[in-house]
VOMAR-641992 format. One record per residue (C-alpha): y, x, z. Coordinates in steps of 0.1 Angstrom, whole numbers, plus 5000, padded with zeros to 4 digits. Example, Ala and Ser with C-alpha at 12.3 -4.5 7.8 and 13.67 -1.06 7.14 Angstrom:
<rs>
495551235078
498951375071
</rs>
This chain:
<rs>
759929330751
757329570737
757529360701
761229530706
760129870715
757629850687
760829750661
762530030675
759730310670
758330200635
761830190618
762430560635
759430650616
759830440586
763730620579
762430940586
759330950563
761130770534
764031040527
764231170487
765831500489
766031600449
767031380416
767431470379
764831560356
760731530365
757931630354
756131370341
752931260360
749731290342
746531000351
743531120370
740231070342
738630720341
741530600363
742630230360
745630180377
747929870383
751229830370
754729710381
757629620353
760829550368
763129360355
766729320375
768029080361
769228720382
771428430377
772528400412
772828710441
771128590471
772428710506
769128800519
767829000493
767129400492
765029440458
767229570434
769329320407
772129270391
773828960370
772028850339
773628970309
772028900283
773529190257
772729420289
769329270292
768429300255
768829690254
767429700287
763729520273
763329760242
763830070271
761429880291
759129940263
759330230256
758530350289
755230090289
754030280253
755030630265
752630600296
749930450267
750630760251
749930960275
746530840290
747430590315
744930310318
746329940332
743629720348
746229470366
749729390361
752429260377
755929190371
758829110395
762229170399
765229010401
764028750379
761428810353
761928470340
766028500329
764828580297
761428440289
761528550249
761928900257
759228890290
757028680267
757429040238
756629330271
753229080279
751629110246
752929440243
751129560274
747829330266
747329470230
747929870248
745729820277
743529520276
745229350310
743929030315
745428950353
749328890350
751528800378
754628720369
757628590395
760228320389
763028120407
762427720407
765427570382
762927820360
759827550364
760127340333
757627230310
758127350277
758127740302
755327650321
753327650285
754627990269
753328120306
750227980307
749428090268
751028490273
748328470300
749828500332
747028370359
749328390388
753028270391
754728330422
758028120428
760828250450
761527880467
762428050507
762927790520
762627390517
766127360539
769227210521
771327380547
769727740541
769727730504
773027650501
774327950527
772028180505
773428080475
770527880463
771327520462
773527550433
771427800407
768127670422
768327330430
767327120464
764427100482
763826710467
764426870428
762627210440
758627010454
758826820422
758827140396
756127240422
754326930419
754026980382
753227370385
750827410411
747627320385
749027550356
747827910371
744627990388
747128100411
750527910418
752228090447
755427980465
757428290484
759128180518
760828290543
760328280584
763528430600
766828320587
769728310606
770327960613
766727850610
765327630633
762227550644
762327180634
763727370601
759627560600
757627280610
759527060582
758227330558
754827370575
754726990560
755727040521
753227300518
750327080532
751426770512
751726940483
748627140487
749927440477
747427720463
749228020476
752228100501
753828410512
755428350542
757228680546
758928810571
763028890571
763429220557
766829300554
768529630549
771729790556
773829620532
771929250529
772529200566
775729220565
776129030540
773928810561
776328810590
778928690565
777428400548
774628280576
775428470609
772928740628
770028830628
767528770658
764528950660
763928800690
762128460683
760328630648
756728630668
757128270679
758028180647
755128360629
752328220653
754027890649
753027940610
749628110615
748727830637
750227510613
748427670579
745127710601
742027500587
743727470551
744327830547
743128160548
745028510553
744628710528
746928980542
748828940569
751828730558
749528630527
748228260525
745828120502
743627760498
740927960477
740028260463
743628360448
745128690431
747428850457
751228950449
750529280481
748929490453
748629820477
746129620492
743529630463
745429920447
745730240461
747930370438
750530200410
752630290383
756230130383
758330030351
761930000352
765030040370
764730030405
760530080403
758830260427
755930440417
752430620436
750330880427
747931150435
749831090477
753931140459
756230830461
758230810430
761430650423
763330520393
767130550382
768930220398
771730220374
770830070337
772230340322
770830620344
767730470337
768330390300
769030700296
766330870313
763630740298
765430790262
765331220276
761931220292
759730950283
759530780317
762130710341
761230870369
763831090391
763531080425
759931220442
758931220478
755431410482
753631260519
751831500535
748131510543
748731290573
751431060559
748430990533
746330910560
748330650576
749930500547
746330430535
745530310575
747830070570
748329930536
744329840542
744829700576
747429510559
744629310540
743129280573
740629460578
739329860566
735729990556
735230340574
732030410551
734730370520
737230570544
735030850547
733830840514
737530810497
739031070527
736031300533
734131220565
736631370590
739031070584
739030850618
739531200639
742231230615
743630980628
742230960656
745630840681
746430530659
742730460661
742530490692
746230350703
745230040680
742129950698
743429990731
746729780726
743729490712
745329600679
742029600664
737829540669
735429740656
732929510636
729629670615
731829970597
735229790600
738029810618
738829410615
742629290626
743329070657
745528780658
747329000685
747329290662
748329070623
751629050645
752229410649
751029530618
753729280602
756029490627
755129790610
755329710570
758429540578
759729810591
758430060563
759329800537
763429730550
763230190550
762330160512
765029860513
767130140522
766430350502
767630120474
770830100491
771230490492
770330450455
772130200446
775230380456
775030710440
776130840409
773630850377
770931140384
770631170349
774531160335
773531080296
775130830267
773130540261
774030330231
774630030236
775430000269
</rs>
């Protein structure tokens, strides 16, 4: 019962907090002198659209993709000209490898402009060909993240993934080839899908252990309003009542072989992770449907491909919305993202926010300790096992709120109504 109350309360907070009121032209944000940010690059094209996915994605069209990548590289170059510098890059989607040639040209650009060495790229199992793996390695990819979601053929079929991306047996063989090709090979899996049984989770655990996968990001289902409707039609009702039991079983099933890197990321050894919000308080997102967080302001780009291209041509970047966070909201966000990475250094927090950091969040910290979610170890707030699940709920509801923002922005007219040549 308490879990359901937490979900309802945190969902309400997320809905209230994530409300973009303005649209249209935005002034260009400027970098802090000497600061190095994370660069997130969004590629929205997919060969097949999965009903559970709430990320910004559209069916792949080669002509549109070529024009899109050109605009994307113009936006990246524009941030370089305005003085932004990046230490890491994460390429997500969509399916970034859907047009490998254009992706490689884009990666060449960011390496030449920023000297980035740490690059993470997402892909799907059908792209794990030896030639593709070789080209990605040559392009300097340190971490490849493969969207598997489940090793259950029945679930893959209901998710419309079995045909486009392969059966469990085919995926397993491809992962065997790719597992040692990168410093970090991550496999994305989902738990609490409609129709997913404990037996299915047990089989997934067995496969993960037998393959000795370097890293697994085992996400809870995060269904936006629109994806929940699509899943109900394709897969059945979403049920959160069994989520905790499945999460605890995954934790127990990977204990000993894997260490937690975040609330839902399990790593066999030291590895890069995709939850860049843990290591990078501020980041720039480029490409249609991406988000940025700078100086306490959350930004969003146009979710229309033509709208995005026209915006980049007009103002040199794709930002069309912004949502300023109050100081208290910034502190809460900082607390949540650090605890998502399992602990928070109180000394670092005071250095970043001033000596009043804990006093400003006394209610959040005191209630977390009272509920047994965190404990104090030396100078750190450390998430307990009980706290890991409640932090998972918090992140699930926050990211579901972001997904609902995506739904809203996809359904709205282009913020900037300009003709974009080539589309």
